[in-house]
C-alpha positions in Angstrom: 28.9 4.8 42.8 29.8 1.2 43.1 27.6 -1.7 42.5 27.4 -2.6 46.3 24.6 -2.1 47.8 25.6 -1.1 51.2 24.7 2.4 52.4 26.4 4.4 55.1 23.9 2.9 57.5 24.8 -0.7 56.6 28.4 0.3 57.0 28.0 2.3 60.6 26.6 -1.2 61.6 29.7 -3.1 60.4 31.4 -0.6 62.6 29.8 -0.9 65.3 30.2 -4.2 65.4 34.0 -4.1 64.9 33.8 -1.6 68.2 31.9 -3.7 70.0 30.8 -1.0 72.6 27.7 0.0 74.2 25.5 2.8 72.6 26.4 5.9 73.7 29.9 5.5 74.8 32.1 8.0 74.5 35.0 7.1 71.6 38.1 9.3 70.6 38.4 9.4 67.0 42.2 10.2 65.6 41.3 12.6 62.8 44.5 13.2 60.6 42.3 15.1 57.6 42.1 12.3 55.4 39.2 10.1 54.3 40.0 7.0 56.0 39.9 9.0 60.0 37.1 11.0 58.6 35.1 8.3 57.4 36.1 6.5 60.8 34.5 9.4 62.8 31.5 9.7 60.7 30.6 6.1 61.1 31.1 6.2 64.7 28.5 9.2 65.3 26.1 7.5 62.8 26.3 4.1 64.9 25.3 6.0 68.0 28.6 7.1 69.9 29.7 9.9 71.6 32.6 10.9 69.1 35.2 13.5 70.2 37.5 14.1 67.1 41.1 14.7 68.0 44.0 15.9 65.5 47.7 16.3 66.0 50.0 18.7 64.6 53.2 16.8 64.2 54.9 18.8 62.2 54.9 22.4 60.1 56.7 22.7 56.7 55.5 25.7 54.6 54.8 23.2 51.6 52.7 21.0 53.9 49.8 23.3 53.5 49.9 22.7 49.8 51.3 19.6 49.0 49.0 16.5 48.2 49.8 13.4 50.1 50.9 15.1 53.2 48.9 14.7 56.5 48.8 16.2 60.4 50.0 19.8 59.1 48.3 22.6 57.2 45.4 22.0 54.8 44.7 18.9 56.6 44.0 20.3 60.1 41.8 22.4 58.5 40.1 19.4 56.7 39.5 18.0 59.9 38.2 20.8 61.6 35.6 21.1 58.8 34.8 17.2 58.8 34.4 17.4 62.3 32.1 20.5 61.9 30.1 18.4 58.9 29.7 15.5 61.5 28.6 17.2 64.5 31.3 16.4 66.9 33.5 18.1 69.4 37.2 18.7 67.3 40.5 19.5 69.3 43.7 20.1 67.7 46.5 19.2 69.9 50.5 20.6 69.0 52.8 17.4 69.2 55.5 18.9 67.0 58.1 18.4 69.6 57.0 15.3 70.7 56.6 14.0 67.1 60.6 15.7 66.4 62.0 13.9 69.2 60.2 10.4 68.9 60.3 9.9 65.0 61.8 12.7 63.3 65.3 12.5 65.0 65.1 9.2 65.3 64.6 8.9 61.5 67.9 10.9 60.8 70.0 9.1 63.1 68.8 5.7 62.0 70.2 6.8 58.4 73.4 7.8 60.2 73.8 4.2 61.8 73.4 2.6 58.1 70.0 1.5 58.5 66.7 2.1 56.8 64.0 3.4 59.5 60.2 3.1 58.9 58.5 6.2 60.4 55.3 5.2 60.4 55.6 2.6 62.8 57.7 4.6 65.3 54.9 7.4 64.6 52.3 4.5 66.1 54.5 3.2 68.5 54.9 6.6 70.1 53.0 9.6 69.2 49.7 7.9 68.3 49.0 4.8 70.4 51.3 5.8 73.4 50.6 10.0 73.8 47.3 10.3 71.8 45.8 7.3 73.7 46.2 8.6 76.9 44.8 11.9 75.9 41.6 9.7 75.2 41.8 8.3 78.8 42.0 11.8 80.1 38.7 12.5 77.9 36.9 9.5 79.6 36.5 7.7 76.3 36.0 4.1 76.5 38.2 3.3 73.5 40.3 5.5 71.1 39.3 4.7 67.2 41.6 5.2 64.1 41.3 4.6 60.4 43.9 2.1 60.0 43.1 -0.6 57.6 43.4 -3.5 60.3 41.1 -6.1 62.6 40.7 -5.9 66.0 39.4 -9.6 66.4 37.9 -10.4 70.2 38.4 -13.8 71.9 38.0 -15.1 75.0 41.4 -15.0 75.9 41.5 -11.3 74.7 41.8 -9.2 71.5 44.0 -10.2 68.7 45.4 -8.4 66.0 44.5 -9.3 62.2 45.4 -8.1 58.9 42.5 -5.9 57.1 40.1 -7.6 54.6 41.0 -5.8 52.0 44.9 -7.5 51.6 45.8 -4.3 48.9 44.9 -1.7 51.9 46.5 -3.7 54.9 48.7 -1.9 57.2 49.0 -4.4 60.0 52.9 -3.9 58.8 52.7 -0.6 60.3 51.1 -1.3 63.7 52.7 -4.7 64.6 54.4 -2.8 68.2 50.8 -2.0 69.3 51.0 -3.8 72.8 48.4 -6.2 74.4 46.9 -3.2 76.6 46.8 -0.8 73.6 45.0 -3.3 71.4 42.4 -3.7 74.5 41.8 0.0 74.1 41.8 0.7 70.4 39.5 0.1 67.8 39.7 0.0 64.0 36.2 0.4 62.4 37.4 0.5 58.8 39.6 -3.1 59.0 36.5 -5.3 57.2 36.0 -2.4 54.9 37.5 -1.6 50.8 38.9 1.4 50.3 36.5 2.4 47.5 33.4 1.6 49.7 35.0 4.0 52.3 35.4 6.8 49.5 31.8 6.0 48.7 30.8 6.5 52.0 32.5 9.9 52.4 30.7 10.8 49.4 27.3 9.4 50.4 27.7 11.5 53.9 28.7 14.7 51.9 32.2 15.1 53.3 34.5 17.2 51.3 37.7 14.9 51.6 36.0 11.7 49.4 38.4 12.5 46.5 40.9 13.4 48.6 44.4 11.8 47.7 46.1 9.4 50.5 48.8 10.1 52.4 52.5 9.6 51.7 54.3 6.8 54.0 56.7 9.6 55.1 54.3 12.6 55.9 57.1 14.9 56.8 59.7 14.3 54.1 59.2 17.4 51.4 58.7 16.1 47.8 59.6 12.8 48.7 63.4 13.6 49.4 64.4 12.0 52.5 68.0 13.3 52.1 66.3 17.2 52.7 65.4 16.1 56.2 68.7 14.5 56.9 71.0 16.9 55.7 69.3 19.6 57.6 69.3 18.0 60.8 72.5 15.9 60.6 74.6 17.6 58.0 77.9 15.3 59.3 75.8 12.5 57.4 76.8 13.6 54.0 80.6 12.6 54.3 82.0 10.9 51.4 83.4 7.5 51.4 84.1 4.4 49.5 81.7 2.0 47.5 83.5 -1.5 48.2 82.7 -4.9 46.6 82.2 -7.7 48.8 85.7 -9.1 47.5 87.6 -5.9 48.7 87.6 -4.1 45.8 87.3 0.0 46.1 85.0 0.6 43.1 84.6 4.3 43.9 83.1 7.1 46.2 79.9 8.0 47.8 78.6 11.1 48.9 77.5 9.9 52.3 76.1 6.5 53.3 72.5 8.2 54.4 72.1 8.3 50.6 72.0 4.4 49.9 69.5 1.7 51.4 70.4 -2.0 51.2 68.8 -3.4 47.9 69.4 -0.2 46.1 70.8 -0.5 42.4 70.2 2.7 40.9 72.8 5.7 41.5 75.6 3.9 42.5 77.8 5.7 39.6 80.3 2.7 39.2 81.5 1.3 36.4 81.1 -2.0 35.9 79.6 -5.1 33.8 77.2 -6.9 35.9 74.9 -5.2 38.2 75.6 -4.6 41.6 73.5 -3.8 44.8 74.3 -2.6 48.0 73.9 -5.2 50.0 75.5 -3.3 53.5 76.3 -0.1 55.1 79.3 0.2 57.3 78.5 3.6 59.1 81.6 3.2 61.1 83.9 3.2 57.9 81.6 5.2 56.1 81.4 2.4 53.3 79.0 1.2 51.0 79.2 -2.5 50.2 78.0 -4.0 47.1 77.7 -7.3 45.3 75.4 -9.3 43.5 71.9 -9.6 43.5 72.5 -13.4 45.1 74.2 -11.6 48.0 71.1 -10.2 49.3 69.2 -13.2 50.2 69.0 -13.8 53.7 68.8 -17.2 55.9 68.0 -15.7 58.9 67.8 -12.2 60.8 67.9 -10.9 64.3 65.5 -8.6 66.0 65.4 -6.2 68.8 62.2 -4.2 70.6 60.2 -7.4 70.2 56.5 -6.7 70.8 54.7 -10.2 71.4 50.8 -10.8 70.8 50.9 -14.5 70.2 49.3 -17.0 72.5 52.6 -18.1 74.2 53.7 -15.5 77.1 56.6 -14.3 75.5 59.1 -14.5 72.4 61.2 -16.8 74.2 58.6 -19.3 75.0 57.3 -19.3 71.3 60.9 -19.5 70.3 62.0 -22.5 72.8 58.7 -24.3 71.3 60.4 -24.0 67.5 57.2 -22.0 66.9 56.8 -21.9 63.1 55.2 -18.4 61.8 55.0 -16.0 58.5 57.5 -13.2 58.6 57.2 -10.3 56.8 60.2 -8.1 56.0 58.6 -5.3 54.1 55.3 -3.7 54.1 55.1 -4.4 50.2 56.2 -8.2 50.4 54.2 -10.8 51.5 55.0 -13.2 54.5 57.2 -16.3 54.1 57.4 -19.4 56.2 59.9 -19.5 58.9 60.5 -20.4 62.4 61.6 -18.7 65.4 64.5 -19.3 67.8 67.2 -17.4 70.4 70.5 -17.5 68.8 73.5 -16.3 70.7 70.9 -14.8 73.1 69.3 -13.0 70.4 65.5 -13.3 69.1 66.2 -14.7 65.4 63.8 -15.5 62.6 65.0 -18.5 60.6 63.7 -18.7 56.8 62.6 -21.7 55.0 63.7 -20.5 52.6 66.0 -17.3 51.4 64.5 -13.8 51.6 65.7 -10.8 50.0 65.1 -7.2 50.9 66.3 -7.8 54.8 67.4 -4.3 55.8 68.6 -3.3 59.5 65.9 -0.6 60.9 63.0 -2.3 58.9 60.5 -4.4 61.0 60.0 -7.7 60.5 56.6 -8.8 61.4 55.4 -12.0 62.4 51.8 -13.9 61.5 50.6 -16.8 62.6 51.4 -19.8 60.2 48.0 -21.7 61.1 45.9 -18.8 60.7 47.9 -16.1 58.5 45.6 -13.1 59.2 46.6 -13.2 62.9 49.7 -10.8 63.8 51.7 -12.1 66.2 54.0 -9.1 66.8 57.6 -8.8 65.6 60.9 -6.7 66.5 63.0 -4.4 64.3 65.8 -5.9 62.3 69.4 -5.6 63.8 71.5 -7.8 61.5 70.8 -10.6 58.9 72.8 -14.0 58.0 73.6 -14.9 54.2 71.8 -17.3 52.9 73.8 -20.4 52.6 73.3 -20.6 48.6 74.9 -17.1 48.6 78.1 -17.8 51.2 
């Protein structure tokens, strides 16, 4: 047990403050079977809300029943059902396999065929969870849908804002940037002010059997962490061989399919060179893996599509036309860097103040307020990058 003196009742009070609804209000808790969503449901119940647990069955790999780090299938559904019984709340399991396959898994495979590096967790939140499940919560007469994401919803006179979690090591704001204003008005994130060890401690105090359960993996539907297994099954033509080409035009070797490579990759190229080379671009039409030195990975700017804007300005375009300064985050594992917004050749653009590495089409670029760095302003999906002038 941690030295932190806070007990379950104290933490439930924190959750109640974060939820901001009157006692007795109905709240639907999304329960994946993991510790975070289970504690969310338990805290809401303890805080005096009329809680209904809902679990989505998203896929069904045979190994998912036994595999550690899975979610939303097999054993996880059983864990969610048992947790709901322990907490004392009604629980429903909804079969969303077809929706998840169409919105997330199929798009995941197609993105790799296009030479992109997708983020399926964002697509899942954007579609199945914060769109479809949210409608289910409304149909159940709930005042809000609560999830176990580590982000904060901050109420202001101008409307709710989305902020990073207090625990920087657990912050999941990168994965929920596509939450719309309307969705944010309805969503609640009771764990946003808590640290993960405290959440586990509360689970143990409440006698929840999942207190020590491992966290789910980023890509829950990929068996054994090998994403090519999924792509090869769904899109076998993605394994067509092609050339590995240097930026200077030299053909250095052959590959077994561009779906096996991602921008920034160094290992597994199987080419004989003296200096280390990295994947800097994937040309799906020509089936080429383009490689170059590390400095070729540096980007001076990037273009975005599917913009979601949560800032005070009415639109991204309004912010860009005022030369809005922001902090831009191109990977969930990287900290945001100073940048400013622009419209270049008609496309929403992010221009970095200093070159950024790891910019890959298909990934998200999440934007934060330069004056209030915890606040999420929105973001979009990267469609292209322009190399930094120093690496031209």
